[in-house]
N, C-alpha and C positions, 0 to 999 in steps of 0.2 A: 563422496557419499555412497554408501552401499545399501541397497534395499533388496530384500528377497534373495535372489541369486547372488552369492558373494563375488562372482566373477563379472557381474554387471555393475559397472561403475560410471559415475558422472563427475567430471572434473568441475569444480567451482572455480571460475576464472575471474580475474580482476577486471573491473570496469563494467559499467552498466550496459553499454552496447555489446561488448564482447560476451557478457553473460547472457544477454537476450539472444544473440546469434547462436550461442552454444546450445541454449534450450530449444531454439527453433530447429536446429540441426538434429537434435536428439528426438524431438517430438514434432515432426513436420505437420501432423494433422492438427496440432494445437497452436498454430501460429497466431490465430486470432485471439485466443485466450491469453497467450503470453503477452501480446501487445496491449490488450485491455488491462491485464494485471499491472504491467509497467506504468501505464497511464494512471491507474488508480493509486499506485505508490507515489507518483509525483504529486497528484492532487492532495493526498493525505499528508505528505511531507510539507507542502506549501501551507495547508491549513494549520498544521502544528506550529509552523513558524509564526503564523499570524496570531494564534492563540497565545503563544509565548510572549509576543509583543503586548497583547492585551493584558496578560498577567503582570507585565512589568510596569504598567501604568500606575500612577498614583491612585491609591485606594478611593479617594473622593471622586476622582474623574471616572474610575471604573464603575463605581456605584451609579453615577449619572447615566453612563452609557448602558449599563445593564437595565436600569429601571425604564429607560426610554425604549428598550427593545433593540437598540442599534447594535448590540453585541452580536446578534445573528448576522448582521452585515459585515461586521469586522472579523468574525471568526473563520471566514473562508470555508465554511462547511465542516468545521471540526466536529460539531455535534453529530453530523451524519456519519463521520468515520469513526468516532470514538465509541459508538454503540455496537460495533461489529468486530468479531475476531478475524484474524487472517484466514483461519480455516473456513469460516462462513463465506467470506469473499471468494476463496478458491473453489469451494463446492458449487457456487453459483456459476463460475466461469468454466469449469472442466470437471469431467467425471474420472479423469485419469488419476488414479491414486498415487502413482509414482511421481507424476508432475506435481501434484499437490504437496507431496512430501519434500520435494526440492525447494 
């Protein structure tokens, strides 16, 4: 990816840990933000998997779960993550525009 200076490049590497380490090497002052973002991505991914399971339930059962309010327990926090954009999360974690762009 190229931002601003065309000679300033960042390689996107395969693998979650490798990418995280690459970002930390490139942005050493932002290690905490990178770790938090990766943790948020894992939580959001898990919550999406749980909501997908909920959506696959038979409609009659899903209605009972929803009316009882238990869907908030089953959704794994999906409602919390679905109301935010990636950009909003990144802006809370770091002010570094180049890191946000990656």
